[in-house]
N, C-alpha and C positions, 0 to 999 in steps of 0.2 A: 161363409167359413164349413169348411169341408169338414165332414162327418167321418169315423173310422169306416163305416160301411160304405161309404162313396169313395173314398180313398181305395179301399180293398178292390170295390168293382172297377174303378180305372186301373190299378195293378195288373188284376186278372186279365182284363181286355189287353192291356200293353202285352205281357207275356205270352197270351195267346196270338197276337197279332204277329210276333217276332217267334214263337215257338221256341220259349227260353225259360228259364229257371233262374232263381236267384239261390245260392248254395255258400258254402263254408270250404275253403281249401287251406292246405299248409304244406310247407315242404316235406319231400319225401321221406328225411331224415327223422321227424317228427313221431314220438310215441308216447306212452304213458306216464315216461318222466318228463317230457317237456314237448313242448309246441313249439316250431320255429316257422318263421314267414306266413304267419297268419293272417289272411284276407276275405273280405265277401267279394264272391264273384258273380257274374251273368255267364250263364253258359247256353249254348245251344244245340239244339240235336242231341236229346237228353240220351240217348242211347248209345250214342257213340262220339260223346263228346271227349276232345283232348284237350290239355291246359292250353294250347296254343289256340284254341277256339275261345276261350274265355277272356271275359273282360273283366279287368279288376275293379271295382268300384271304390274300395277301401282296403287298407292295411292295418286293419283293427277288428272290434267284434262288432261294428255298429257300423252304419252308412247314413252323414248328415247333408244336407243340399249343399254347403261348402266341400263335399267331396267331391260333387258332381259338376 
């Protein structure tokens, strides 16, 4: 059984391998009155990321193994 520390270590290594990050994104029209198009994404090249370079992991506020 994996531990949270082992999971975090493996995830960190994977993100480093692909120079990637995991983040939250939403549609451009979203504001404090409402968020639309919420999604968890993986992006690459943190400083020059464009939406087309992102991989959508889930259209929710969490990612489960079924999403992948």
